All heavy atoms as TSV, in Angstrom:
chain	resi	resn	atom	element	x	y	z
A	1	MET	N	N	0.841	-1.172	0.000
A	1	MET	CA	C	0.000	0.000	0.000
A	1	MET	C	C	0.890	1.240	0.000
A	1	MET	O	O	1.714	1.410	0.880
A	1	MET	CB	C	-0.909	-0.025	1.222
A	1	MET	CG	C	-1.675	1.243	1.409
A	1	MET	SD	S	-3.036	0.962	2.475
A	1	MET	CE	C	-4.395	1.300	1.469
A	2	PRO	N	N	0.747	2.080	-0.971
A	2	PRO	CA	C	1.605	3.273	-1.021
A	2	PRO	C	C	1.158	4.349	-0.030
A	2	PRO	O	O	-0.018	4.510	0.269
A	2	PRO	CB	C	1.435	3.762	-2.455
A	2	PRO	CG	C	0.135	3.218	-2.902
A	2	PRO	CD	C	-0.102	1.952	-2.142
A	3	TYR	N	N	2.142	5.036	0.466
A	3	TYR	CA	C	1.906	6.164	1.374
A	3	TYR	C	C	2.363	7.451	0.697
A	3	TYR	O	O	3.210	7.442	-0.186
A	3	TYR	CB	C	2.673	5.963	2.684
A	3	TYR	CG	C	2.236	4.750	3.433
A	3	TYR	CD1	C	2.954	3.566	3.362
A	3	TYR	CD2	C	1.086	4.776	4.206
A	3	TYR	CE1	C	2.545	2.441	4.053
A	3	TYR	CE2	C	0.663	3.657	4.905
A	3	TYR	CZ	C	1.408	2.494	4.817
A	3	TYR	OH	O	0.996	1.383	5.494
A	4	TRP	N	N	1.838	8.572	1.108
A	4	TRP	CA	C	2.155	9.866	0.519
A	4	TRP	C	C	3.098	10.629	1.440
A	4	TRP	O	O	2.826	10.805	2.617
A	4	TRP	CB	C	0.884	10.660	0.287
A	4	TRP	CG	C	1.101	12.036	-0.252
A	4	TRP	CD1	C	1.014	13.202	0.440
A	4	TRP	CD2	C	1.467	12.389	-1.576
A	4	TRP	NE1	N	1.276	14.256	-0.375
A	4	TRP	CE2	C	1.570	13.789	-1.629
A	4	TRP	CE3	C	1.723	11.668	-2.727
A	4	TRP	CZ2	C	1.917	14.468	-2.789
A	4	TRP	CZ3	C	2.052	12.351	-3.873
A	4	TRP	CH2	C	2.145	13.726	-3.890
A	5	CYS	N	N	4.215	11.064	0.904
A	5	CYS	CA	C	5.166	11.874	1.658
A	5	CYS	C	C	4.883	13.338	1.351
A	5	CYS	O	O	4.928	13.767	0.188
A	5	CYS	CB	C	6.598	11.516	1.269
A	5	CYS	SG	S	7.837	12.541	2.087
A	6	THR	N	N	4.599	14.110	2.371
A	6	THR	CA	C	4.268	15.517	2.153
A	6	THR	C	C	5.506	16.370	1.878
A	6	THR	O	O	5.396	17.406	1.233
A	6	THR	CB	C	3.531	16.095	3.372
A	6	THR	OG1	O	4.329	15.895	4.538
A	6	THR	CG2	C	2.196	15.410	3.567
A	7	ASP	N	N	6.671	15.932	2.341
A	7	ASP	CA	C	7.894	16.703	2.111
A	7	ASP	C	C	8.370	16.602	0.664
A	7	ASP	O	O	8.629	17.618	0.014
A	7	ASP	CB	C	9.002	16.240	3.053
A	7	ASP	CG	C	8.679	16.542	4.503
A	7	ASP	OD1	O	7.900	17.494	4.760
A	7	ASP	OD2	O	9.191	15.814	5.378
A	8	CYS	N	N	8.511	15.378	0.158
A	8	CYS	CA	C	9.014	15.209	-1.210
A	8	CYS	C	C	7.896	15.044	-2.233
A	8	CYS	O	O	8.152	14.946	-3.432
A	8	CYS	CB	C	9.972	14.030	-1.287
A	8	CYS	SG	S	9.231	12.451	-0.865
A	9	ARG	N	N	6.643	15.014	-1.771
A	9	ARG	CA	C	5.458	14.930	-2.623
A	9	ARG	C	C	5.506	13.744	-3.591
A	9	ARG	O	O	5.357	13.889	-4.804
A	9	ARG	CB	C	5.255	16.221	-3.399
A	9	ARG	CG	C	4.986	17.398	-2.501
A	9	ARG	CD	C	4.867	18.670	-3.317
A	9	ARG	NE	N	4.784	19.811	-2.448
A	9	ARG	CZ	C	3.664	20.471	-2.217
A	9	ARG	NH1	N	2.562	20.111	-2.793
A	9	ARG	NH2	N	3.666	21.505	-1.406
A	10	SER	N	N	5.735	12.570	-3.026
A	10	SER	CA	C	5.746	11.355	-3.834
A	10	SER	C	C	5.201	10.194	-3.007
A	10	SER	O	O	5.132	10.260	-1.790
A	10	SER	CB	C	7.153	11.036	-4.323
A	10	SER	OG	O	7.995	10.776	-3.217
A	11	TYR	N	N	4.812	9.138	-3.722
A	11	TYR	CA	C	4.318	7.937	-3.068
A	11	TYR	C	C	5.489	7.016	-2.749
A	11	TYR	O	O	6.482	6.975	-3.473
A	11	TYR	CB	C	3.336	7.197	-3.970
A	11	TYR	CG	C	2.005	7.886	-4.073
A	11	TYR	CD1	C	1.675	8.645	-5.184
A	11	TYR	CD2	C	1.068	7.752	-3.061
A	11	TYR	CE1	C	0.452	9.273	-5.283
A	11	TYR	CE2	C	-0.167	8.374	-3.141
A	11	TYR	CZ	C	-0.469	9.131	-4.256
A	11	TYR	OH	O	-1.686	9.748	-4.338
A	12	PHE	N	N	5.366	6.255	-1.669
A	12	PHE	CA	C	6.365	5.261	-1.313
A	12	PHE	C	C	5.668	4.125	-0.582
A	12	PHE	O	O	4.530	4.252	-0.148
A	12	PHE	CB	C	7.470	5.874	-0.449
A	12	PHE	CG	C	7.019	6.306	0.919
A	12	PHE	CD1	C	7.173	5.474	2.014
A	12	PHE	CD2	C	6.417	7.546	1.113
A	12	PHE	CE1	C	6.750	5.858	3.269
A	12	PHE	CE2	C	5.992	7.942	2.366
A	12	PHE	CZ	C	6.156	7.104	3.448
A	13	SER	N	N	6.370	2.997	-0.464
A	13	SER	CA	C	5.823	1.851	0.259
A	13	SER	C	C	6.744	1.504	1.424
A	13	SER	O	O	7.815	2.093	1.576
A	13	SER	CB	C	5.682	0.648	-0.676
A	13	SER	OG	O	6.947	0.149	-1.008
A	14	VAL	N	N	6.329	0.543	2.223
A	14	VAL	CA	C	7.140	0.153	3.377
A	14	VAL	C	C	8.397	-0.602	2.958
A	14	VAL	O	O	9.303	-0.773	3.755
A	14	VAL	CB	C	6.323	-0.704	4.375
A	14	VAL	CG1	C	5.221	0.118	5.002
A	14	VAL	CG2	C	5.767	-1.932	3.702
A	15	LYS	N	N	8.491	-1.043	1.705
A	15	LYS	CA	C	9.657	-1.773	1.220
A	15	LYS	C	C	10.818	-0.850	0.843
A	15	LYS	O	O	11.941	-1.311	0.691
A	15	LYS	CB	C	9.296	-2.600	-0.011
A	15	LYS	CG	C	8.374	-3.758	0.260
A	15	LYS	CD	C	8.152	-4.514	-1.028
A	15	LYS	CE	C	7.276	-5.715	-0.868
A	15	LYS	NZ	N	7.135	-6.449	-2.130
A	16	VAL	N	N	10.582	0.426	0.689
A	16	VAL	CA	C	11.613	1.361	0.243
A	16	VAL	C	C	12.746	1.426	1.261
A	16	VAL	O	O	12.522	1.557	2.452
A	16	VAL	CB	C	11.010	2.762	0.008
A	16	VAL	CG1	C	12.090	3.787	-0.269
A	16	VAL	CG2	C	10.022	2.732	-1.130
A	17	GLY	N	N	13.980	1.300	0.768
A	17	GLY	CA	C	15.147	1.384	1.631
A	17	GLY	C	C	15.492	0.094	2.348
A	17	GLY	O	O	16.336	0.090	3.228
A	18	THR	N	N	14.862	-1.015	1.985
A	18	THR	CA	C	15.143	-2.303	2.608
A	18	THR	C	C	15.620	-3.291	1.551
A	18	THR	O	O	15.693	-2.962	0.364
A	18	THR	CB	C	13.879	-2.875	3.291
A	18	THR	OG1	O	12.900	-3.165	2.288
A	18	THR	CG2	C	13.299	-1.902	4.296
A	19	VAL	N	N	15.922	-4.518	1.970
A	19	VAL	CA	C	16.345	-5.547	1.018
A	19	VAL	C	C	15.192	-6.010	0.135
A	19	VAL	O	O	15.401	-6.674	-0.873
A	19	VAL	CB	C	16.956	-6.767	1.740
A	19	VAL	CG1	C	18.217	-6.384	2.457
A	19	VAL	CG2	C	15.970	-7.397	2.682
A	20	MET	N	N	13.984	-5.645	0.477
A	20	MET	CA	C	12.805	-6.064	-0.275
A	20	MET	C	C	12.388	-5.044	-1.337
A	20	MET	O	O	11.373	-5.215	-1.982
A	20	MET	CB	C	11.632	-6.273	0.692
A	20	MET	CG	C	11.921	-7.234	1.799
A	20	MET	SD	S	10.651	-7.225	3.055
A	20	MET	CE	C	11.193	-5.852	4.054
A	21	GLN	N	N	13.159	-4.024	-1.544
A	21	GLN	CA	C	12.747	-2.879	-2.354
A	21	GLN	C	C	12.410	-3.229	-3.799
A	21	GLN	O	O	11.365	-2.854	-4.295
A	21	GLN	CB	C	13.833	-1.804	-2.331
A	21	GLN	CG	C	13.440	-0.558	-3.086
A	21	GLN	CD	C	14.412	0.573	-2.868
A	21	GLN	OE1	O	15.351	0.451	-2.109
A	21	GLN	NE2	N	14.183	1.667	-3.526
A	22	ALA	N	N	13.248	-3.923	-4.506
A	22	ALA	CA	C	13.024	-4.170	-5.929
A	22	ALA	C	C	12.354	-5.514	-6.191
A	22	ALA	O	O	12.417	-6.033	-7.289
A	22	ALA	CB	C	14.352	-4.102	-6.671
A	23	SER	N	N	11.692	-6.075	-5.206
A	23	SER	CA	C	11.109	-7.405	-5.321
A	23	SER	C	C	9.598	-7.326	-5.526
A	23	SER	O	O	8.920	-6.490	-4.943
A	23	SER	CB	C	11.412	-8.196	-4.054
A	23	SER	OG	O	10.743	-9.426	-4.079
A	24	LYS	N	N	9.091	-8.252	-6.339
A	24	LYS	CA	C	7.644	-8.355	-6.538
A	24	LYS	C	C	7.030	-9.401	-5.624
A	24	LYS	O	O	5.842	-9.649	-5.675
A	24	LYS	CB	C	7.346	-8.702	-7.993
A	24	LYS	CG	C	7.710	-7.585	-8.952
A	24	LYS	CD	C	7.326	-7.919	-10.359
A	24	LYS	CE	C	7.701	-6.784	-11.279
A	24	LYS	NZ	N	7.374	-7.065	-12.666
A	25	ILE	N	N	7.848	-10.002	-4.769
A	25	ILE	CA	C	7.371	-11.006	-3.822
A	25	ILE	C	C	6.621	-10.285	-2.702
A	25	ILE	O	O	7.097	-9.278	-2.182
A	25	ILE	CB	C	8.558	-11.817	-3.272
A	25	ILE	CG1	C	9.283	-12.526	-4.417
A	25	ILE	CG2	C	8.095	-12.813	-2.230
A	25	ILE	CD1	C	10.597	-13.148	-4.028
A	26	PRO	N	N	5.451	-10.788	-2.312
A	26	PRO	CA	C	4.654	-10.118	-1.274
A	26	PRO	C	C	5.368	-10.053	0.072
A	26	PRO	O	O	6.225	-10.881	0.394
A	26	PRO	CB	C	3.406	-10.987	-1.161
A	26	PRO	CG	C	3.350	-11.774	-2.411
A	26	PRO	CD	C	4.740	-11.934	-2.882
A	27	LEU	N	N	5.001	-9.065	0.856
A	27	LEU	CA	C	5.623	-8.814	2.150
A	27	LEU	C	C	5.411	-9.971	3.125
A	27	LEU	O	O	6.297	-10.285	3.919
A	27	LEU	CB	C	5.072	-7.518	2.733
A	27	LEU	CG	C	5.778	-6.931	3.935
A	27	LEU	CD1	C	7.217	-6.592	3.599
A	27	LEU	CD2	C	5.055	-5.695	4.407
A	28	CYS	N	N	4.267	-10.632	3.059
A	28	CYS	CA	C	4.003	-11.747	3.975
A	28	CYS	C	C	4.945	-12.919	3.710
A	28	CYS	O	O	5.380	-13.594	4.646
A	28	CYS	CB	C	2.547	-12.190	3.890
A	28	CYS	SG	S	2.040	-12.787	2.285
A	29	GLN	N	N	5.307	-13.158	2.451
A	29	GLN	CA	C	6.262	-14.222	2.146
A	29	GLN	C	C	7.668	-13.850	2.594
A	29	GLN	O	O	8.429	-14.699	3.031
A	29	GLN	CB	C	6.240	-14.549	0.659
A	29	GLN	CG	C	4.989	-15.279	0.253
A	29	GLN	CD	C	4.993	-15.703	-1.194
A	29	GLN	OE1	O	5.781	-15.215	-1.996
A	29	GLN	NE2	N	4.104	-16.613	-1.531
A	30	TRP	N	N	8.019	-12.566	2.505
A	30	TRP	CA	C	9.303	-12.115	3.030
A	30	TRP	C	C	9.366	-12.335	4.534
A	30	TRP	O	O	10.394	-12.752	5.074
A	30	TRP	CB	C	9.522	-10.640	2.708
A	30	TRP	CG	C	10.096	-10.388	1.356
A	30	TRP	CD1	C	9.426	-10.012	0.248
A	30	TRP	CD2	C	11.475	-10.492	0.979
A	30	TRP	NE1	N	10.290	-9.870	-0.807
A	30	TRP	CE2	C	11.552	-10.154	-0.382
A	30	TRP	CE3	C	12.634	-10.826	1.653
A	30	TRP	CZ2	C	12.758	-10.150	-1.075
A	30	TRP	CZ3	C	13.831	-10.825	0.967
A	30	TRP	CH2	C	13.894	-10.490	-0.384
A	31	ALA	N	N	8.268	-12.053	5.231
A	31	ALA	CA	C	8.236	-12.222	6.688
A	31	ALA	C	C	8.426	-13.687	7.080
A	31	ALA	O	O	9.160	-13.996	8.032
A	31	ALA	CB	C	6.930	-11.683	7.244
A	32	ILE	N	N	7.799	-14.592	6.346
A	32	ILE	CA	C	7.962	-16.014	6.624
A	32	ILE	C	C	9.401	-16.445	6.367
A	32	ILE	O	O	9.987	-17.197	7.157
A	32	ILE	CB	C	6.970	-16.840	5.777
A	32	ILE	CG1	C	5.541	-16.545	6.201
A	32	ILE	CG2	C	7.261	-18.334	5.885
A	32	ILE	CD1	C	4.485	-17.098	5.266
A	33	ALA	N	N	9.994	-15.952	5.293
A	33	ALA	CA	C	11.381	-16.299	4.984
A	33	ALA	C	C	12.336	-15.759	6.049
A	33	ALA	O	O	13.268	-16.454	6.467
A	33	ALA	CB	C	11.761	-15.757	3.608
A	34	PHE	N	N	12.113	-14.529	6.515
A	34	PHE	CA	C	12.926	-13.970	7.594
A	34	PHE	C	C	12.816	-14.831	8.846
A	34	PHE	O	O	13.812	-15.118	9.507
A	34	PHE	CB	C	12.494	-12.539	7.925
A	34	PHE	CG	C	13.178	-11.494	7.101
A	34	PHE	CD1	C	12.466	-10.783	6.151
A	34	PHE	CD2	C	14.510	-11.210	7.284
A	34	PHE	CE1	C	13.083	-9.818	5.391
A	34	PHE	CE2	C	15.142	-10.238	6.531
A	34	PHE	CZ	C	14.426	-9.546	5.581
A	35	TYR	N	N	11.603	-15.243	9.171
A	35	TYR	CA	C	11.385	-16.064	10.362
A	35	TYR	C	C	12.131	-17.394	10.250
A	35	TYR	O	O	12.804	-17.816	11.191
A	35	TYR	CB	C	9.896	-16.306	10.569
A	35	TYR	CG	C	9.600	-17.237	11.720
A	35	TYR	CD1	C	9.699	-16.794	13.039
A	35	TYR	CD2	C	9.243	-18.563	11.492
A	35	TYR	CE1	C	9.441	-17.648	14.091
A	35	TYR	CE2	C	8.989	-19.417	12.539
A	35	TYR	CZ	C	9.092	-18.959	13.841
A	35	TYR	OH	O	8.847	-19.804	14.878
A	36	GLN	N	N	12.017	-18.053	9.103
A	36	GLN	CA	C	12.678	-19.340	8.923
A	36	GLN	C	C	14.194	-19.211	8.960
A	36	GLN	O	O	14.880	-20.064	9.524
A	36	GLN	CB	C	12.245	-19.985	7.614
A	36	GLN	CG	C	10.848	-20.527	7.652
A	36	GLN	CD	C	10.487	-21.267	6.394
A	36	GLN	OE1	O	11.177	-21.190	5.383
A	36	GLN	NE2	N	9.382	-21.987	6.437
A	37	MET	N	N	14.720	-18.161	8.355
A	37	MET	CA	C	16.170	-17.990	8.325
A	37	MET	C	C	16.728	-17.679	9.709
A	37	MET	O	O	17.846	-18.083	10.023
A	37	MET	CB	C	16.555	-16.876	7.351
A	37	MET	CG	C	16.242	-17.177	5.906
A	37	MET	SD	S	17.275	-18.436	5.202
A	37	MET	CE	C	18.710	-17.497	4.795
A	38	THR	N	N	15.991	-16.985	10.531
A	38	THR	CA	C	16.504	-16.600	11.846
A	38	THR	C	C	16.279	-17.667	12.911
A	38	THR	O	O	17.016	-17.702	13.894
A	38	THR	CB	C	15.876	-15.281	12.325
A	38	THR	OG1	O	14.463	-15.407	12.320
A	38	THR	CG2	C	16.297	-14.131	11.421
A	39	THR	N	N	15.294	-18.530	12.754
A	39	THR	CA	C	15.018	-19.523	13.785
A	39	THR	C	C	15.804	-20.818	13.589
A	39	THR	O	O	15.989	-21.552	14.555
A	39	THR	CB	C	13.518	-19.850	13.864
A	39	THR	OG1	O	13.060	-20.257	12.585
A	39	THR	CG2	C	12.747	-18.652	14.365
A	40	ASN	N	N	16.237	-21.129	12.388
A	40	ASN	CA	C	17.034	-22.335	12.161
A	40	ASN	C	C	18.498	-22.057	12.455
A	40	ASN	O	O	19.040	-21.026	12.049
A	40	ASN	CB	C	16.893	-22.821	10.725
A	40	ASN	CG	C	15.574	-23.509	10.492
A	40	ASN	OD1	O	14.916	-23.917	11.431
A	40	ASN	ND2	N	15.191	-23.616	9.237
A	41	LEU	N	N	19.138	-22.976	13.160
A	41	LEU	CA	C	20.534	-22.784	13.532
A	41	LEU	C	C	21.473	-22.853	12.335
A	41	LEU	O	O	22.451	-22.122	12.263
A	41	LEU	CB	C	20.956	-23.838	14.572
A	41	LEU	CG	C	20.267	-23.731	15.926
A	41	LEU	CD1	C	20.693	-24.896	16.810
A	41	LEU	CD2	C	20.617	-22.414	16.585
A	42	LYS	N	N	21.174	-23.742	11.383
A	42	LYS	CA	C	22.052	-23.929	10.228
A	42	LYS	C	C	21.582	-23.180	8.984
A	42	LYS	O	O	22.163	-23.311	7.922
A	42	LYS	CB	C	22.169	-25.408	9.901
A	42	LYS	CG	C	22.859	-26.208	10.973
A	42	LYS	CD	C	23.031	-27.638	10.552
A	42	LYS	CE	C	23.755	-28.427	11.617
A	42	LYS	NZ	N	23.973	-29.810	11.198
A	43	GLY	N	N	20.532	-22.413	9.099
A	43	GLY	CA	C	20.008	-21.696	7.946
A	43	GLY	C	C	19.025	-22.550	7.169
A	43	GLY	O	O	18.747	-23.693	7.515
A	44	VAL	N	N	18.511	-22.002	6.087
A	44	VAL	CA	C	17.501	-22.677	5.273
A	44	VAL	C	C	17.975	-22.663	3.828
A	44	VAL	O	O	18.451	-21.645	3.328
A	44	VAL	CB	C	16.132	-21.962	5.393
A	44	VAL	CG1	C	15.097	-22.619	4.520
A	44	VAL	CG2	C	15.674	-21.935	6.826
A	45	SER	N	N	17.821	-23.789	3.145
A	45	SER	CA	C	18.201	-23.848	1.740
A	45	SER	C	C	17.121	-23.205	0.872
A	45	SER	O	O	15.982	-23.023	1.289
A	45	SER	CB	C	18.408	-25.301	1.310
A	45	SER	OG	O	17.180	-25.981	1.297
A	46	SER	N	N	17.508	-22.900	-0.338
A	46	SER	CA	C	16.541	-22.300	-1.260
A	46	SER	C	C	15.465	-23.312	-1.650
A	46	SER	O	O	14.321	-22.929	-1.916
A	46	SER	CB	C	17.243	-21.762	-2.500
A	46	SER	OG	O	17.885	-22.803	-3.200
A	47	LEU	N	N	15.797	-24.592	-1.652
A	47	LEU	CA	C	14.784	-25.606	-1.956
A	47	LEU	C	C	13.726	-25.682	-0.856
A	47	LEU	O	O	12.542	-25.866	-1.134
A	47	LEU	CB	C	15.448	-26.971	-2.153
A	47	LEU	CG	C	16.259	-27.124	-3.425
A	47	LEU	CD1	C	16.974	-28.460	-3.450
A	47	LEU	CD2	C	15.369	-26.982	-4.639
A	48	LYS	N	N	14.146	-25.527	0.381
A	48	LYS	CA	C	13.196	-25.534	1.497
A	48	LYS	C	C	12.276	-24.308	1.428
A	48	LYS	O	O	11.069	-24.414	1.619
A	48	LYS	CB	C	13.962	-25.555	2.818
A	48	LYS	CG	C	13.104	-25.493	4.045
A	48	LYS	CD	C	12.354	-26.776	4.288
A	48	LYS	CE	C	11.669	-26.696	5.642
A	48	LYS	NZ	N	10.452	-27.451	5.685
A	49	LEU	N	N	12.850	-23.136	1.146
A	49	LEU	CA	C	12.024	-21.932	0.989
A	49	LEU	C	C	11.054	-22.089	-0.183
A	49	LEU	O	O	9.899	-21.672	-0.106
A	49	LEU	CB	C	12.900	-20.702	0.778
A	49	LEU	CG	C	13.609	-20.139	1.994
A	49	LEU	CD1	C	14.515	-18.994	1.578
A	49	LEU	CD2	C	12.630	-19.683	3.039
A	50	HIS	N	N	11.541	-22.681	-1.262
A	50	HIS	CA	C	10.719	-22.920	-2.450
A	50	HIS	C	C	9.503	-23.778	-2.094
A	50	HIS	O	O	8.378	-23.463	-2.485
A	50	HIS	CB	C	11.579	-23.586	-3.520
A	50	HIS	CG	C	10.846	-24.422	-4.517
A	50	HIS	ND1	N	10.003	-23.885	-5.454
A	50	HIS	CD2	C	10.832	-25.754	-4.732
A	50	HIS	CE1	C	9.511	-24.861	-6.211
A	50	HIS	NE2	N	10.000	-26.006	-5.771
A	51	GLN	N	N	9.717	-24.835	-1.328
A	51	GLN	CA	C	8.619	-25.727	-0.959
A	51	GLN	C	C	7.670	-25.063	0.029
A	51	GLN	O	O	6.452	-25.204	-0.088
A	51	GLN	CB	C	9.173	-27.009	-0.343
A	51	GLN	CG	C	9.931	-27.865	-1.326
A	51	GLN	CD	C	10.689	-28.994	-0.644
A	51	GLN	OE1	O	10.761	-29.051	0.574
A	51	GLN	NE2	N	11.259	-29.875	-1.439
A	52	ASP	N	N	8.199	-24.350	1.014
A	52	ASP	CA	C	7.352	-23.764	2.057
A	52	ASP	C	C	6.541	-22.571	1.572
A	52	ASP	O	O	5.405	-22.381	1.980
A	52	ASP	CB	C	8.198	-23.346	3.255
A	52	ASP	CG	C	8.776	-24.536	3.997
A	52	ASP	OD1	O	8.289	-25.668	3.774
A	52	ASP	OD2	O	9.706	-24.333	4.789
A	53	LEU	N	N	7.129	-21.743	0.709
A	53	LEU	CA	C	6.465	-20.517	0.279
A	53	LEU	C	C	5.663	-20.677	-1.008
A	53	LEU	O	O	4.835	-19.833	-1.336
A	53	LEU	CB	C	7.493	-19.400	0.098
A	53	LEU	CG	C	8.266	-19.005	1.350
A	53	LEU	CD1	C	9.305	-17.961	1.002
A	53	LEU	CD2	C	7.335	-18.488	2.414
A	54	GLY	N	N	5.952	-21.737	-1.772
A	54	GLY	CA	C	5.232	-21.941	-3.024
A	54	GLY	C	C	5.671	-20.995	-4.125
A	54	GLY	O	O	4.861	-20.603	-4.962
A	55	ILE	N	N	6.945	-20.602	-4.114
A	55	ILE	CA	C	7.499	-19.740	-5.155
A	55	ILE	C	C	8.551	-20.526	-5.922
A	55	ILE	O	O	8.879	-21.649	-5.548
A	55	ILE	CB	C	8.112	-18.453	-4.547
A	55	ILE	CG1	C	9.200	-18.796	-3.535
A	55	ILE	CG2	C	7.037	-17.602	-3.897
A	55	ILE	CD1	C	9.930	-17.589	-2.982
A	56	SER	N	N	9.076	-19.960	-6.986
A	56	SER	CA	C	10.088	-20.664	-7.759
A	56	SER	C	C	11.389	-20.753	-6.972
A	56	SER	O	O	11.634	-19.970	-6.053
A	56	SER	CB	C	10.328	-19.954	-9.098
A	56	SER	OG	O	10.939	-18.710	-8.875
A	57	GLN	N	N	12.218	-21.716	-7.344
A	57	GLN	CA	C	13.469	-21.932	-6.633
A	57	GLN	C	C	14.418	-20.758	-6.837
A	57	GLN	O	O	15.164	-20.387	-5.938
A	57	GLN	CB	C	14.108	-23.250	-7.092
A	57	GLN	CG	C	15.195	-23.767	-6.177
A	57	GLN	CD	C	16.577	-23.311	-6.596
A	57	GLN	OE1	O	16.821	-23.047	-7.764
A	57	GLN	NE2	N	17.467	-23.214	-5.639
A	58	THR	N	N	14.377	-20.137	-7.997
A	58	THR	CA	C	15.251	-18.982	-8.241
A	58	THR	C	C	14.832	-17.785	-7.387
A	58	THR	O	O	15.687	-17.052	-6.892
A	58	THR	CB	C	15.245	-18.597	-9.732
A	58	THR	OG1	O	13.900	-18.406	-10.159
A	58	THR	CG2	C	15.889	-19.677	-10.566
A	59	SER	N	N	13.530	-17.605	-7.189
A	59	SER	CA	C	13.055	-16.534	-6.307
A	59	SER	C	C	13.442	-16.811	-4.861
A	59	SER	O	O	13.806	-15.899	-4.118
A	59	SER	CB	C	11.544	-16.383	-6.403
A	59	SER	OG	O	11.170	-15.983	-7.693
A	60	ALA	N	N	13.373	-18.074	-4.468
A	60	ALA	CA	C	13.770	-18.450	-3.111
A	60	ALA	C	C	15.268	-18.229	-2.914
A	60	ALA	O	O	15.704	-17.780	-1.851
A	60	ALA	CB	C	13.406	-19.903	-2.844
A	61	TRP	N	N	16.064	-18.525	-3.925
A	61	TRP	CA	C	17.506	-18.292	-3.871
A	61	TRP	C	C	17.791	-16.798	-3.729
A	61	TRP	O	O	18.625	-16.379	-2.927
A	61	TRP	CB	C	18.160	-18.847	-5.126
A	61	TRP	CG	C	19.635	-18.677	-5.174
A	61	TRP	CD1	C	20.567	-19.495	-4.620
A	61	TRP	CD2	C	20.355	-17.627	-5.809
A	61	TRP	NE1	N	21.821	-19.002	-4.871
A	61	TRP	CE2	C	21.725	-17.860	-5.600
A	61	TRP	CE3	C	19.976	-16.507	-6.531
A	61	TRP	CZ2	C	22.700	-17.012	-6.099
A	61	TRP	CZ3	C	20.950	-15.673	-7.022
A	61	TRP	CH2	C	22.295	-15.936	-6.798
A	62	PHE	N	N	17.072	-15.989	-4.496
A	62	PHE	CA	C	17.194	-14.531	-4.432
A	62	PHE	C	C	16.868	-14.022	-3.030
A	62	PHE	O	O	17.602	-13.211	-2.465
A	62	PHE	CB	C	16.246	-13.921	-5.475
A	62	PHE	CG	C	16.038	-12.450	-5.354
A	62	PHE	CD1	C	16.978	-11.561	-5.833
A	62	PHE	CD2	C	14.887	-11.939	-4.773
A	62	PHE	CE1	C	16.772	-10.206	-5.726
A	62	PHE	CE2	C	14.674	-10.592	-4.661
A	62	PHE	CZ	C	15.626	-9.720	-5.135
A	63	MET	N	N	15.781	-14.515	-2.458
A	63	MET	CA	C	15.380	-14.100	-1.115
A	63	MET	C	C	16.419	-14.496	-0.073
A	63	MET	O	O	16.757	-13.717	0.807
A	63	MET	CB	C	14.032	-14.722	-0.744
A	63	MET	CG	C	12.863	-14.142	-1.462
A	63	MET	SD	S	11.340	-14.989	-1.077
A	63	MET	CE	C	11.039	-14.419	0.565
A	64	GLY	N	N	16.922	-15.724	-0.183
A	64	GLY	CA	C	17.933	-16.190	0.773
A	64	GLY	C	C	19.192	-15.355	0.753
A	64	GLY	O	O	19.746	-15.018	1.798
A	65	HIS	N	N	19.648	-14.999	-0.426
A	65	HIS	CA	C	20.848	-14.159	-0.523
A	65	HIS	C	C	20.596	-12.758	-0.026
A	65	HIS	O	O	21.482	-12.156	0.590
A	65	HIS	CB	C	21.357	-14.150	-1.966
A	65	HIS	CG	C	22.241	-15.304	-2.262
A	65	HIS	ND1	N	23.594	-15.258	-2.075
A	65	HIS	CD2	C	21.959	-16.542	-2.670
A	65	HIS	CE1	C	24.120	-16.435	-2.390
A	65	HIS	NE2	N	23.126	-17.230	-2.756
A	66	ARG	N	N	19.443	-12.209	-0.278
A	66	ARG	CA	C	19.132	-10.876	0.237
A	66	ARG	C	C	19.068	-10.860	1.765
A	66	ARG	O	O	19.514	-9.927	2.398
A	66	ARG	CB	C	17.807	-10.390	-0.332
A	66	ARG	CG	C	17.849	-9.955	-1.779
A	66	ARG	CD	C	18.332	-8.512	-1.858
A	66	ARG	NE	N	18.385	-8.017	-3.194
A	66	ARG	CZ	C	17.525	-7.148	-3.702
A	66	ARG	NH1	N	16.536	-6.683	-2.995
A	66	ARG	NH2	N	17.674	-6.726	-4.931
A	67	ILE	N	N	18.491	-11.926	2.338
A	67	ILE	CA	C	18.363	-11.985	3.794
A	67	ILE	C	C	19.731	-12.168	4.446
A	67	ILE	O	O	20.045	-11.560	5.453
A	67	ILE	CB	C	17.392	-13.096	4.203
A	67	ILE	CG1	C	15.975	-12.738	3.763
A	67	ILE	CG2	C	17.423	-13.332	5.703
A	67	ILE	CD1	C	14.975	-13.858	3.894
A	68	ARG	N	N	20.565	-13.018	3.869
A	68	ARG	CA	C	21.912	-13.243	4.409
A	68	ARG	C	C	22.729	-11.984	4.293
A	68	ARG	O	O	23.540	-11.657	5.085
A	68	ARG	CB	C	22.585	-14.378	3.671
A	68	ARG	CG	C	22.074	-15.723	4.092
A	68	ARG	CD	C	22.865	-16.846	3.429
A	68	ARG	NE	N	22.022	-18.014	3.385
A	68	ARG	CZ	C	21.493	-18.512	2.282
A	68	ARG	NH1	N	21.735	-17.983	1.112
A	68	ARG	NH2	N	20.734	-19.572	2.335
């Protein structure tokens, strides 16, 4: 959901300035990936993210590298 900045007079979202900025993956899937990566001691593979989130393996790989 875009928000309006009164100072610079432009729209922005909550993803601006974060690792999720240029991604079309929804915020809820990013939150699940963050949770899985931080709670596992050895980390999570891209295949595991692919299966859990229902996205392509390349997108899961992209998310894993951004989070790391």
